[in-house]
C-alpha positions in Angstrom: 97.5 80.8 103.3 100.6 82.5 104.9 103.0 80.7 107.1 105.1 82.3 109.8 108.8 82.5 109.0 111.0 79.6 110.3 112.3 80.3 113.7 115.2 82.7 113.8 118.4 80.8 114.2 121.7 82.3 115.4 125.1 80.9 114.6 128.7 81.9 114.9 130.7 81.9 111.6 134.4 81.5 112.0 136.5 83.9 109.8 139.9 83.0 108.3 141.6 85.6 110.6 140.4 83.8 113.7 137.5 86.2 114.3 133.8 85.5 114.4 130.7 86.8 112.8 127.4 86.3 114.6 124.8 85.4 112.0 121.0 85.4 112.0 118.7 83.5 109.6 115.0 83.0 109.4 115.6 80.0 107.1 113.9 78.7 104.0 110.7 76.7 104.4 111.2 74.9 101.1 109.3 77.4 99.0 112.4 79.1 97.6 112.3 82.3 99.6 114.5 85.2 98.2 117.1 86.0 100.8 117.3 89.6 102.0 120.4 90.6 103.9 119.6 93.2 106.6 122.3 95.7 107.5 121.7 97.3 110.9 122.1 100.9 112.1 124.4 102.5 114.6 124.4 101.4 117.4 122.4 98.3 116.9 122.9 94.6 116.9 122.0 92.7 113.7 118.8 90.9 114.6 116.6 91.3 111.5 113.6 93.6 111.7 110.7 91.7 113.3 108.1 94.4 112.3 108.7 93.4 108.7 108.5 89.6 109.2 104.8 89.4 108.2 105.3 91.4 105.0 108.4 89.3 104.2 106.4 86.1 104.8 103.7 87.3 102.5 106.2 88.1 99.8 108.3 84.9 100.2 111.4 86.6 101.6 114.0 85.1 104.0 115.9 87.3 106.4 119.7 86.9 106.8 121.8 89.3 108.8 124.9 89.6 111.0 126.3 91.7 113.8 128.8 94.1 112.3 132.3 93.6 113.8 132.4 95.2 117.3 128.7 94.6 118.0 126.9 91.7 119.7 128.7 88.4 119.0 131.0 89.6 116.2 134.7 90.2 116.8 135.8 93.8 116.6 137.8 94.8 113.5 139.2 98.3 114.1 139.9 100.1 110.9 137.2 98.3 108.9 135.7 100.4 106.1 132.2 100.5 104.7 133.3 98.3 101.8 134.2 95.5 104.2 130.4 94.7 104.5 130.6 93.1 101.0 133.2 90.7 102.1 131.4 89.8 105.3 128.1 89.4 103.5 129.6 87.2 100.8 131.1 84.9 103.6 127.7 84.7 105.3 125.9 83.9 102.0 128.5 81.3 101.2 128.1 79.6 104.6 124.3 79.5 104.0 124.6 78.3 100.4 123.1 81.4 99.0 124.0 82.4 95.5 121.8 85.5 95.0 120.2 87.8 97.5 118.9 91.3 98.0 120.2 93.8 100.6 118.3 96.3 102.8 119.9 98.8 105.2 118.5 101.4 107.5 120.5 104.5 108.8 124.1 103.4 109.3 123.2 100.1 107.6 122.3 101.8 104.3 125.9 102.5 103.1 126.8 98.9 103.9 123.9 97.7 101.8 125.1 99.9 99.0 128.6 98.5 99.3 127.2 95.0 98.6 125.4 96.4 95.5 128.6 97.9 94.2 131.1 95.1 95.0 128.9 92.0 94.6 127.0 92.9 91.4 126.7 89.2 90.3 125.1 88.2 93.5 123.0 91.2 94.7 119.6 91.4 93.0 118.7 94.9 94.3 119.4 97.3 97.2 117.1 99.3 99.5 118.9 102.0 101.4 116.7 103.9 104.0 117.7 107.1 105.8 121.3 106.6 104.8 124.4 108.7 104.7 126.2 109.9 101.6 130.0 109.6 101.5 131.8 112.2 103.6 133.7 113.5 100.5 130.5 113.8 98.4 131.2 116.6 95.9 128.8 119.5 96.3 127.0 118.2 99.4 127.1 120.2 102.7 127.4 117.0 104.7 126.5 118.3 108.1 123.7 120.7 107.0 120.4 120.0 108.7 121.9 117.4 111.1 121.0 117.5 114.8 123.8 119.3 116.8 124.7 116.3 118.9 125.0 114.2 115.7 127.3 116.8 114.2 129.4 116.8 117.3 129.7 113.0 117.3 130.6 112.7 113.6 133.0 115.7 113.7 134.8 113.9 116.5 135.2 111.0 114.1 136.8 113.3 111.5 139.5 114.2 114.0 140.6 110.5 114.3 140.2 107.5 116.5 141.4 109.1 119.7 139.0 112.0 119.4 136.1 109.7 118.6 136.9 107.4 121.5 137.1 110.4 123.9 133.7 111.7 122.6 132.2 108.2 123.0 133.5 107.9 126.6 132.2 111.4 127.6 128.9 111.9 129.3 127.6 114.1 126.4 124.0 113.2 125.6 123.0 112.3 122.0 119.7 113.8 121.0 118.4 112.5 117.7 115.6 115.1 117.8 113.1 112.5 116.7 109.9 113.9 115.1 106.4 113.2 116.5 106.0 110.6 113.7 109.3 108.9 114.8 108.1 108.8 118.4 104.8 107.3 117.4 106.6 104.6 115.4 108.9 103.9 118.3 105.9 103.6 120.7 104.2 101.3 118.2 105.5 98.8 115.7 109.1 100.0 115.8 109.4 99.6 119.6 111.5 96.7 118.3 114.4 99.0 118.2 114.7 98.7 122.0 115.7 95.1 121.5 118.6 95.9 119.2 119.8 99.3 120.5 119.9 98.2 124.2 122.3 95.2 123.7 124.5 97.3 121.4 124.8 100.1 123.9 125.4 97.7 126.8 128.2 96.1 124.8 130.2 99.3 124.9 131.1 101.9 122.3 133.5 99.8 120.1 131.0 99.2 117.3 129.7 102.7 117.2 133.3 104.2 117.2 134.3 101.9 114.3 131.1 102.7 112.4 131.5 106.5 112.7 135.1 106.4 111.7 134.1 104.3 108.6 131.4 106.8 107.6 133.8 109.8 107.5 136.7 107.8 105.9 136.9 106.7 102.3 134.2 104.1 101.9 136.2 101.8 99.6 133.8 101.9 96.7 132.1 104.6 94.6 128.3 104.7 94.8 128.3 105.8 91.2 129.4 102.3 90.3 126.4 100.6 91.7 124.7 99.1 88.7 122.0 96.9 90.4 118.6 98.5 91.0 118.6 100.8 94.1 115.7 102.2 96.0 116.5 105.1 98.3 114.0 105.9 101.1 114.2 109.1 103.2 112.0 111.2 105.5 111.9 114.9 104.7 112.0 115.8 108.4 115.0 113.5 109.2 117.6 115.4 111.3 119.7 112.3 112.2 120.6 112.0 108.5 119.1 114.8 106.4 117.3 113.9 103.2 119.9 115.8 101.2 122.1 112.7 101.6 119.7 110.5 99.7 119.1 113.2 97.1 122.9 113.3 96.5 123.0 109.5 96.2 120.1 109.6 93.8 122.1 112.0 91.6 125.1 109.8 91.3 123.7 106.2 91.4 122.6 105.6 87.8 119.9 103.0 88.7 118.5 104.7 91.8 114.9 105.5 92.5 114.3 108.1 95.2 111.2 108.1 97.5 111.1 111.0 100.0 108.1 111.2 102.3 107.9 114.8 103.3 106.5 114.3 106.8 108.6 111.4 107.9 111.6 111.3 110.2 114.5 108.9 110.7 112.3 106.1 112.1 108.9 106.7 110.7 110.3 106.4 107.2 110.2 102.7 107.9 106.5 102.9 107.4 107.4 102.6 103.7 109.5 99.5 104.2 106.8 97.0 103.4 106.3 98.7 100.0 110.1 98.6 99.6 110.0 94.8 100.2 107.5 94.5 97.4 109.8 96.5 95.2 112.7 94.2 96.2 110.6 91.1 95.3 109.8 92.5 91.9 
């Protein structure tokens, strides 16, 4: 018989520099659930993915997550790099008494999940990275190829520095992710959950998004080729937010990576494979 996950609790974790991380945890019901640290996309807050709660419950998984600095209840940290996620994740895990955990990131969260795999190899059991970016300096990758024009404009602004990115974020230019019909169906169905994490992030202002985008196009602070824990890369073949070439590149450099590309999926509908990815994590 399955049991619903413990109620989601939210706490504020004080950092040594005086800042705060806003933390989410579905808790352990005494059955020894494997913690999975969720890394959210851009712009989202860090509430863990409710559409996956039933699968996680069935598999004995516990969701842990946090708002990245600049989002939700977490203090902004301008200049943070992708690697900083490993330090934040370790602090959250320490506060909750968690020695070992898996990580799962979607979209902008995927590089942050990989950072944990690279930099916390003694604590991370495995990494799932869905619809994620490759490093901006990825050798041999045409980084912008196949990306929606408004996404190219947003990330090119980040390559020009903080002032240019802040100007772009403050402008009235519309961002069109060019979601596929499969994406729109997912957003109208189980993944309407995104409304609950994108809305608060957008209302909170552009700080988190600006800092995320600057981090994606700057040196990440770790080499994906050094990830030695098991990695599962998920990508939709029709994704124009982050083209599947990014995961193909990562699969070519991460020695432990398994690549699953679903030809007809886009940026959101690829999450249809997330339950199977949780089974992989559990194994």
